[in-house]
Phi, psi and omega in degrees: 000142182231137168224162181229147173247128181258132176246128176061224182236088186298143167296138180285117180257338187060024177294319183253128181256343181284152171288125185232133181290144180265128178260162181278331181207164181290132188284324187243343187266144165274125185246133173231143178234145168232196189292337187237349187211171173233132178244134177244136179230143178219127181280123179276147166273164188295329183261005179296135169253141178240120178257174169109206179068005172055243185270091176223171172282182179089188183271179173293319170278116190277001180299139177093000184243163173237124186230136182244122173275100175202098190304127191222131174282104183211138173262004182272077180269068178236162180295345179284347181262116183284346186229141171240210190275351188228161178229115181234087193276052184236128181230152176235121174265126182236107183187225176298322170250141174236123182200166175238157176218127174245118182264092191276089174209137175274003178280176180293132177232137174249127179248119172247110186245100187053037181295128185053038177058040181286341179075017181214160164268127176234119180241119179250111177264116186281048171195159176262003184247100182201170171239134172256120175263123179255125188238124182257150178187157179285344180212167179296323180297315179297321179297316179297318179295324176301311179299316182298321174300318184290325176295319184110166193302133181291153176307140182245103180281166173285166182299318184300340179286351176265001176282180181271141182235147176243144181208154176198136169282101186147350171286119190241340186222169175306320182299321181295317181290321176297321180297322178294312179301316178302313186300316178290313188288324179291334181260008176065026179264126180304147180200136175241334180206157175233130180273145180253107178283185193297349180291347177286340187282168173269100178066030178067022180271131173302154174059041177210158173230142174290105184295337175290318180280329180229076188295334178215087189295320181300315179297323179291317177302315178298320180298315180292322179295325177297338177265003179085017184237125177267147173260138186236101183280148171280147173226125180267170188276347182254145177256123183303135176282107185205090179309132183100340178276133193299314182296317178298311183295325179290319178296319177295315181295322181272350178068042187257009180263157176291152186255146173272182187288343176273353180102354175275187177276132181291138179241132177225143178273123173231211184303317183275002187107213180292134178228164167253150172263126171302144181277078185297343180274004175251127188297324180293318179295317179301316181296321179295311185295314180302324177293338180296339181294352174302331177307318181273316182297325175297336177270357175105003180288144182230003183217149189211151185228111184263136188217170176059035190247032174289326002273144176279143171208145181277329178193173179211175186297346180254007178293152178257136178091205188292147177244012177277119186303309183300320181295321176291323174298319177297321176301319175305314186288323184282320189250356171057231188298326180298317177293320180295321178298320179298316179296323181291323174298320178293321176301313179298320176302320179291315179300333180272006187242006176223165197223155176248148167258094180277070180052048176111344180254116181276126185229133176292136181307313183309326185279345178230021188308319186289350183270343191300308184293323177293326178288332173294318176302315180301310182303314181299309184300312181297325177290319181289331176300328180276326187278331184239148182260017181215174178293156183223158172272137176206123173219157192222158178273312184264146182201168175217153177308132185108335180290344177296343172291340189248335181188180178264186177221152164237162197264021167083197193281075175283190181226164181279075182225145180298326177297333183277337172293311180299323178299320176302313179303318183285327182294323189299313177291328180294320176295319178299323180301328182266010175097357185265090183279318182279096187209161177182177177246171170286098179302128182091341179098135180282310180266153176083183187244112182282142175256172185303312185297310183298315181297318178294319177293323183291318177300321181293337172272312183300340177301344180255352181271143184303315176268116182239091186231128174270117185219137175216173188257177174295152173071013170259168178293156175304134189238005177296148190296345181263011183264004191245044176077225181304117187267005188294321178295324177293316178303320181291309186293314176292324173303323178300319178308316183287329176289331176274358183304323177301326177281310184300313180296314181300311184291322176298308186296323178294316179298316181292324179281341180250013179057054184232175173266145176268321174241135178215160177296147178302327184292342177295336177249328182242087184308331179294346180266013178305134179096349177272117187246350182256017169233144185223152168268135181241111182067200187269342188253334192250147163243138180237152178219077185296147175278118185235020182240132181296133176082356183283135175268012181166203179194170176270130186233134173265123177255108188284348174207170174300126184227176172256120175271131178246124178251120181253122180226028188113336173226155178271120179241118186254144177209157179292143173233098182292157181302139179130190182267142184223139169265116188241125172283135177222107178292160181299333183261016183239157170231132178246133179223170186227130175263128182293155181299133178079012182241163176238152175237112175277133178232143180261184175287160178292123178227169182238005180196147182294345176295340178265006183303132188210118178254014178285337176227102182241148172259133181255118180254150178112179185253012180283171181261330182209162177222137177271104182268121172279130181217134170209192185275000174078001186221310185287173186267014178279067185251117183221148180298343179283350183284063186239135174239124181275120176261136175237148185280000000 
């Protein structure tokens, strides 16, 4: 059951689509208000666990942390950083009382959850205009499902979007992309798509191609599709200020850009130089921006990657001092935190200096900052719904609750560090709690130099996440799976992903259509596993326990009931796994997974591309009697819960 308490005059976020009863007061929180904010307090019991908050630092249990919802372009993925790229203001208290709370405001929100052993939850919303959604349920799992139902049906990707993808900031020409495709296909490693970072553009301008590097983009897209590989271009949030350029001129003529405090169009420096930001909080501007994707769909593109939409900016028209990007990056390196703090102050000054027209309501960007990226995803999705007659791939860096209806997310510019593999493991259930099922991280890490061991262990985890993309930055070592000597281990682990596609696709689609989670903490089903954060349930049948420690030849695993342990080393080898703790060896070229008691796991034949996907001959592993296989054509929008075929062993 959900009810809401309304404070002031909330900005419309469209996060919740369900009809919700209005309550007179907050049921469990002590509420205090002042001229600028509303503060909520809740006294925690000693054994209470607090879940939620989607994409944040810290553990799955959020006790002991301080988190700030203020979407931030940051590669500093450490516990000292309270903000990442997204704001998901939903928490679940699981203890003597079990309930959820969604603080629906796009303004800055501070969550202190037993911070400095305070024994309380303290939530400070830096606005007096918000809605508090109060969610009741018998368990934390039920509370999360109530929120997911209220948000509305999750984004449904095409089948090919569940394939393996390769990406790099640094692929610049057709030759680069052909070389990557050749490397995978000549080594027999599965691949479905390659992402195109900003180097494909003409001067880093959205809706453009460098014609010297891509003389006939439609022909190149067609050529790659003929090889079973789709190209997925990046699209950034800013439109270059360039008189005479058609997209810029059209945006100016239509008045679809954000305004500065003087009434002109706000200018911020990003990759192409000075840009204007489309006003994604305005329905007319969203329709205009979504229609611009015709530039890509006319060339045959079917997948897209939205970025820099916190919005990120290197400087803006109100910045003090130098506006040279390279100079400012050098200052970052020389002066570290002092320079970054200065840049953050300039960012805040910029965010407080431009405005949105929310269909007649003028709003300062700072007060609705967290909504911007999610509304870019909405604009893109609504445009593609009109431009294409089938499903499309779409994922974004910045988001707010509700954006899960329009696209997926990835967790931004991580690094090739073991801690970031563990962070990926923790992010997945927390994002699912907030409705974001289609999610993943930069496998192998974006920054730094990944080694063979880390990439293999990361791939062994990413094989279970809906978005499985290997992505790295410029000036890092080559990170394609065929670059690490003997490729057999990579062929096996990425090949496992494709053999599990009948299960992964079925469980994702069933979860999306039934308002469920695809990945969840083990404790959501097995309370005795409370506190275990490095084991997860994937769909209805599987438990996974990834190896996340450098140099480890295996790990200790808690099996909460008698299960079937499956060791994959190119073949599936099953053995009993009795309830209890187990020390399990896991070689670098292996993946170990667990099938729950009374469940089945369907696995397919070895394939190297989703075009070869075939569910006519499946092997069923486990001790269950039947399995609900979701099946459709993987592309059209004819997606219904009834698309089920019962498999029996």
